[in-house]
N, C-alpha and C positions, 0 to 999 in steps of 0.2 A: 831903661824905658825912654821913648820919645814922648815927652809929657803931653804935648798938644795932641798927637795922634791917640795916645792912650786915653786921655780925657774924653775925646770925641767918641771913640769906639765904646767905651764903658757907658757913656750917656745913651748910646743906641741900645745897649743891652738893658739898661733901666727902662727905656721906652718900650722895648719888647715885653718886659714883665708887666708893665702897666696895661698894654694892649691885651695880653693874655688873661690877666687876673681881674681886671676891672672894667675894661671897655667893651668887651664883646657881648652883645645880646645873644639869646639862644639861637637866633637864625644863623649866626656866623658859624655855629657848630656844624651845620650842614656843609659849609665850605670845607671846614677842617677835616671832615670825615673822608673827603675825596681828593683834596688838593693841598699842596704846599705853595707858599708864596715867598719869593725872595725880592726884597725891596732895595732898589739901587739909589742911594742918596746923592744929592748934589755935593760935590767934594768940599765946598767951603761953607755950607749952611746946615743949621740944625734948628728944629722948631723949639722956640722958647716956651716957657710955661704958659704964656698967654696964647701962643699959637698951637700948643699941644692938643688941647681938647678939640679944636676945629680940625686939626690934622687927623685925629683918630676918627672923628665923625665922617670925614670925607673918605678915609680909607675903608671904613666899614661899608659906606654907601656904595663905593665902586665894586667891592667884593660881593656885596649882596646882589647887585645888578648882574654880576657874572654868574651867580648861582641860578638866576632865572632861566638861563639857557645854557646849561652845562654841556660841554663838549667832551664826553667821556672818551672819545676816540683819539683826541689830540695828545701829543707827547709833551708839548710845551707851547705856551702862548705868551707873547710879550705885549704888555699894555703900556702905552705911553701917551695916550690922548687924555689929557687932564684939563681940557678947556672948561669943563663944567665943575672942575675941582681945583680952584685957584690956589688953595693952600698946599695941596699935594704938588702942584706944578712948581711951586716955589722951592720945595725942599727935596723932591725926588725926580729922577730922570726916567724911571720905569719900574714896572713890577713884572717879574717872571713867574708865571703860574704853571704848575705841572702836576700830573697825577701823583698822589702820595703812595709810597710803598712802605717806607718807615717814617711815620708821621713826625715832622719837626715843626709844623705849624707855620708861623709867619716870622721871618727873620730879616734883618737888615744885612746887606752885604757890606762887610766891614773892611775888606781888603782894598787894594788899589795898586796902581802902577807908581811905585816910589823908587827913588834912587837909593842904592845902598849908602851913598854919601850921607844921607840923613841919619841912618843908623850909626854910622861911624861918628858923626858929630854928636849924636846922643850919648855914645859911650864916652867921648871926651868930656862932654858937659857933666856927666855923672862923676867922672874922675875928678874934675875941677871942683865940683860941689863938695865932695868928701874931703879933698885935700884942704880946702879953704873953710871947712865947717868949724866954727869956733869951739864947739864942744870937744872936738878931737885934738885940738892944739896942745893941750897939756894933760890929755887923758892918761898917757903912759906914766907920767910922774905922779899924778894925783891918785891913780889906782895901783901904783907901785908894780907896774908891769915890766918884765924884762924886754919884751918886744911887743909892738902893735902891728897887726896885719890888717889889710883891707882885702876883702873878697868881692869882686864884681860878679854877680850871678846873672847869667843870660839864659832865660827859659821862656817865661810868659811873654816877653817882648816879641817873640816870633809870632804869637797869635795876634797881637794888637798893632804891631809896628812894621815899618819897612824891614825887609830882610837884611841881615848883617852881611851876607855874602851875595855877590852878583857875578856877572860875566867877567868883569875886570877886577874883581875884589874877592879874595877868599879870606878865611880866618887867619891864615899865616901872615898875610899882608897887613891885616888889621892889628895883629899882635905886634908886628914890627913898628907900625906907626905909633901905637900906644907906648911902646918901650922908649922910642925916641922922645916922645912928648914928656914922659916921666923923668927922663934924665935931667930936664930943666927944673922940675918941681915935683917932689915926691913926699915932702914932709907933711905930716908927722909920722908917716908909716915906714916901718923897717922893711916890710915886704908887701907887694901888691900882686894879687892873682886875678885871673879871669877864669871863672868856672863856666865852661860852655856845656850847659846841662841839657843837651838835646839827645833824644833817643835815635838810634840804638847805641851810639858811642858817645859817652860823656868824657870830656877832656878838661884838664886843668892846665892853664898856661901861666908861667911866671912873667909878669909885666915889669916887676922891679924887685931886686936889682938884676 
């Protein structure tokens, strides 16, 4: 996991739950019966606890105004005029509204244009964290293990983080880079694996030895 990205995106998921479960008055249900909304956040900002209540109030306000004159014929509408909603303007770039077919309510868009280099560095950081973790240093001797293995599991990172693969980087090049890195430092593990747990083809790569 890329920890900064993961923390941010999970915070948006928590905010979605607050909006769904606590913040919406009955009037917003009229919106949800007919429309879905995708909210596009500013890349480096997130409403703090102090800003959150104002953010939700302004979000409800702008959606309620939209319900006053619904456009049932439209396929999609992009809202980005937040001059009267300064809190929204500070934290989001726009709201995409479209007729609902399979209701999903209101969601923050959590993806973005990231370099696969960020995912590669995240893998290397996780490897370094585990190799240098003090609790693993003497684990084999203390637990009387014949061998100690490390398995790096890649699955949920695909949802929250930059993609591991890109135009100039595939899984095989990542594995080669990780292997070269581990030649310099692999203790205390006897073997290290990368479990690439993506459907439909799950694969296991030996990173060391």
